[in-house]
N, C-alpha and C positions, 0 to 999 in steps of 0.2 A: 824512776829516774831522778826525781827530786830528792829522795832520801840519799841516794848515792852522791849526788852533787853536794849536798850539805856535808856529808861525811868527808868527802875528798877535800872540800874547802877547809875543814878543820885540820885534816892531815897536812894540807899545804901550809896552813898557818904555823904548824909546829916546825916546818922546815925553814922558816924565815926569821927565826929567833937567833940570838947570839949563840956562839959555839958553846959557851959555858952553860947556858940554859939548856942547850940540846943534851949535853952530858947529864945534867941534873934531872931532866924530865924524859930522857930517852926510854927508860923502862916503862914509864906511864904511857908514853905514845905507842910503844909496841903493844901493850895490853889493849889499848883502845883499838889499834889496828886489827889485832887478832879477833877481838869481840866483833868488830865490824864485819870481818870476813865470815864469821859464823852466822851473823844476822843476815848477810847477803846470800847465804847458801853456797859459799865458795867450796866448802869441803863436801862435795857430792861425789858419788862414785863416777868414775870416768871410764869410758870405753876406749878402744884402740883407734887412733886416727889412721886413715889410710887414703890412698889416692889411686884411682884406676889408671892403668897405663893406656896411653893413646886414646884418651877420652876428652872430648871438648867440654870443658867445664867453666871457662872464663869468658871474657869479652870475645865476641866473634864466634861463639858456638852456634851450631845449627839448631840446637835445642832452644826452647823458650827459657830455660833456666838450668842452672846446675842443681842437681837434686841428689842428696845422699841416700844411702840404703835405709837409714833409720830416721830418727827425729833430729839428727845432726851429729857430726863427729866431735868427739871430745878428746883432748890431749891428755896424756898421762905424765906421771912424775911429780916432782916438787912444783910448787907454784911458779918458781922462776923458770923451770924447764918447760912448763906448759906455756908460759908467756913467750918464751923463745920460739916454741913450735908455732904458735899462732902468728907471731911476728914474721916468721919465714913464709907462712901461707899468704899473709897479706902482701908481702913483698913480691912473691911469685905472681900474684894477680897484677900488681903494678908493672912488673917487668913484661908480662904477657901483653899488657896494654901499651907498652913502650913509654911508660911514664917515668919521669925523673925520680931520683932518690928523695927529693923534697916532698913529693906526693906520698911516698911511703912514710916519711917522718910524720906528716900531718895525720895520716891514717892511724899510725901507732899512738900518737898523742890522743887522738879521738877515742880509740878503743880502750886505752888505759883509763881515760876519764869516765867513759860510759859503763864499762864492765870490769875494770881492773884486768883487762886483756883476758877475759874468760868468756867461754861460749855459753852464756847464761840462758836457761830455759824459762826465765821469769824476769820481771822488771816492772817499772811504773806502768800502770794501765796494761796494755798488751805488748810492751816492749820486749824484745828478745835479742839474743845473740851478742856478738862482739861489739856491735855498734848500736845495740838497743833500737833496732828498727821495728816498726809496728805493722803487722798485717793489715790492720784496719785503715792504715794510711797509704796502702798500695805498694808496700815494699816487697810483698810476696807472701807466700804461705808460711806457716810456722816451720815446716820442714825445710823450705828454701832458705829462710833467714837463718836457721840454725846450721846451715852449711857454710863454713867459713869462706870458701872461695866465692860463693854467691853473694854473701854479705859484703865482702871486700869489693867485688865488682860493682855492686850497687852504690857503695860509698864513692868509688872513683868515677863511675860513668852514669850514675843515676838509674832510676827504675820507675817505669810508668811516668807519672807526672811529677815525680820527685827529682829534683836536681841533684846531680853528683858533683864531685869536686871539679871535674873538667867542664861543667856547665857554668861555673862561676867565672865571670870575665876578670882576667888578670889575677887569678888565684895564686899564681906562682910569685907574684910581687907583693901579696898581702902578708902581714904578720901571720905566723903559723897558726896561732890560736884563732885569729879572725877568719882564716880560711876554713878551719874546722867548723866554726860556728855558722858559716854561710850554708853548710850542708845540714848540720844537726839542728839548728834553730833551738838551742837549749835555753832554758830559763836562767841559766847561770853561765853566760858566755865567757866570763873571765877565767874560768877554771881550766880550760884546755891548755893555755900557754904554760902553766906551771909544770907540765909533764915533759917539757922539751929535754932537759938535761937527763932525766931518767931514761927517756926513750932513745936518746943518742947512745947511752951506755947499753941498753938492751939490744939495739941494732948492732952494736959492735960485738956483743956476745953471740948474736945470731949470724954474724958474718955478712951483714947487709951493708952495701955501699950506698950511703946516703948522699954521696957527691955525684952519683950517676946522672948523666945527661939523659934527656928524653924529650918526647913530644908533650906539649902542654895540653893538647886537645885529646890525647888518648887514642888508642886503637892503631893509628898509623900516622906517620909523618909524610906519607905520600900524597900526591895531588890527585885531582880528579882526572888527570890525563894518564895516570898509571893504568896500564893494560893488564897487570897481573891479577888473576882472580884472588879475591880476598875472602872467600867463603870458608876457609879452614886454614889454621896455621899449624896443624899437626902434620907437617910434611914428612915426618919419619914413619907415619903409620901407613899400613897397606891400603891401597885403594879398593874399595868395595864396589862392585858392579851389581846393581839391583836386577839386571836383566839385559837383554840384547838391545832394548830400546825400540824394538820393532823395525820393520823394513824402512820406515822413514825416520829412524832415530837420529841420524846425523845428516839428513838430506838437505837441510836448510830450506830457505824460502819463507814466504809470508805466512802469518797465522791469521785465520779467519774464524768467525764465530760459529760455534755449533749450536744445536737446538735443544740439547738434552735439558731436562729439569729434574730436580730431586726433592725428596721430602727428608729434611734434615732436622737435627735437634740441637744445632748450635745456638749459643746465647743470642747471636745476631743473625738476622736473615741475610740472604745474598745481597739484597738491595742495601740493607743497612751496612753490611760489611764493605761493600764497594764504596759507599759514601764515606765511611770512616777512613778507608785507605786513601782516598783522594784528599780528604781534609788533612790528613797527617803526612802528606807527601809534599815534595817541592818546598815552597816557602813555609809550609806548615810543619815541616819535619824538624826534629831535633836529633843531635848526633849520638843517640844512644844505641843505634842498631848495628854497629860494626860487627860483621860476621854473625849476626843473629837473625838469619833469614827465616828459620822455622819459628823462632820467637815471634817475629812480625806476623806471619801468616796465622798463627794460633790466636794472637791478640786481636788481629783484624776481626776474627769471628767471635770475639768476646771471651775466649778462654784465658786463664792465667798462665798455663803451661801446656805444652804439647804431649809430654810424657814419653818422648822419643829423643834419643841422644843426637841423632844426625838427620839432616834434611833428606839425604838420599835414601835413608832407611825408612822414612815415613811412607814412601811409595809402597814399600813391601808390607806395611801393617794395614794399609787400606785393603779391603777385600779384593781378591783377584778379579772379580766380575766388574769392579769399578776402575781397574787399571786400563788406561788407553795408551798402549805402547806406541810411541812415535806419531800419534795422531795430532795433526796440526790444525784441528778445528775445535778447540775447547770452547765450551759455553762460558759466558761471563760469570765470574765468581769461582771458576775452577782453580785448582792448585796445579802449577806446572813445575817440572823437575828437570835438572840438568846435571850431568856428570862433568865436573870441572877438572878431574884428575887429582883432586884432593879428597881426603877421607869423607868430609862432611857433605860434599856436593852443594847443590843450590836449589832453592824453592822460591817461587814467587806467586802472587795472586793475579790472575788474569782479570782485567777490567772490561774487556770487550774491545772491538775495533782494532785488534792487533796489539793492544797495549797491556803492560803489566805494571804493578807497583812493586818495586824491589829496592832493597838496601844495596849500597856499595857500588853499584854498576857505574854511576856517574861520580858520586862523591862518597868516599869511605865513611861509613857511619850514618849516612842520611838515606831517606827514602825518596825515590824519584819515580815518576811515570815515564816509561821508555817503551820503545818497540820491542816486542818479545824476542825477535831474532838477534838482538844486540849481544846476547850472551854467547852466541855462536860466532858472530863476527868480531867482537871485541875481546872476549876471553878465550875463544877457541873451544868452548864447552860443547858437549854432545847432548842434544836434547833427548830425554828419556821418554816423556809422555806427560799425560795429565790425569788427575783424579778429581772427583767431586770434592768439595771442602769437608772431608770426613776426618775426624780426630778421635780414633777409637780409644786412645789412652789419655786424652786431655782432661784437665780439671781446672 
């Protein structure tokens, strides 16, 4: 990261000389730039970028993260064409989070400074990807960070204990470069601002509307009184039913504690997981969980990701013998599932005494402890059942 900062600082310096000097030294600057690209490994073989149809991969997904099929997707074409492609991906994530065009501009300036808008598989220390995020600092696995949509989501909404743009108070009123620095915490904070003009032009080439209005908090501009389920925004995808939900699947009524116990291999025990969920809910919650219910349940038990795309599908990957269709007596620590009528469905962690820790039900993006039957009465969801906290595909 430091080496790139220094090089871009030098390039920026060549851009603030007089016009005559630019003409005189233009060829020299171009040679320096090309050599710099070679040194940074920009000319590496690139695979084909692709996106799965009807797959939750951004903020609000039921999965713990967006994960690509390989070590990360790479754009193809000339350097400019690749930059345009990545700019579009970043803007798609911003729009999915209902963020304004100013957020996209800040992200573009950041990615240009950090990686020259390239999905790098290397960097200072263990920095990776468009935004040079570090696995060792809790931004995700290498595979996750090398997924452009995941990296962009992290920049906008934060990841783990790392603040995203929307976590910065008054970010929309800050100078663009200052807002970028609040997220990146670079050793050279002055370098982000120098990319504004170039990124406005790149955005124009990519057909991005930087004047777009939006929510400054990300995810949703709705209030906690909104009764619309916000567990999946893929409304055009078909609804998947994991099963009948059992005889009591939509019967309603109170939830009471069951007595089952399990021998599990999660990083956290049931007691530790419940304590962590309570500590990170209510006043202890941060607004990073919008539509990321399966993410929350996996992280509660100490995993980085669940390995499943949709919350409602996780019910099916748990062994059949552990599926308790429609049973309203889950033990404390169990995972509970609802069919919301959306593709992803919903999942929450049962804390005991009829309570669950869940995102979005009271406040979009936040975790709160609520009565388990609230999903049926507020969202009109259909209760599917519960399973032990088993994550066959997690990591």
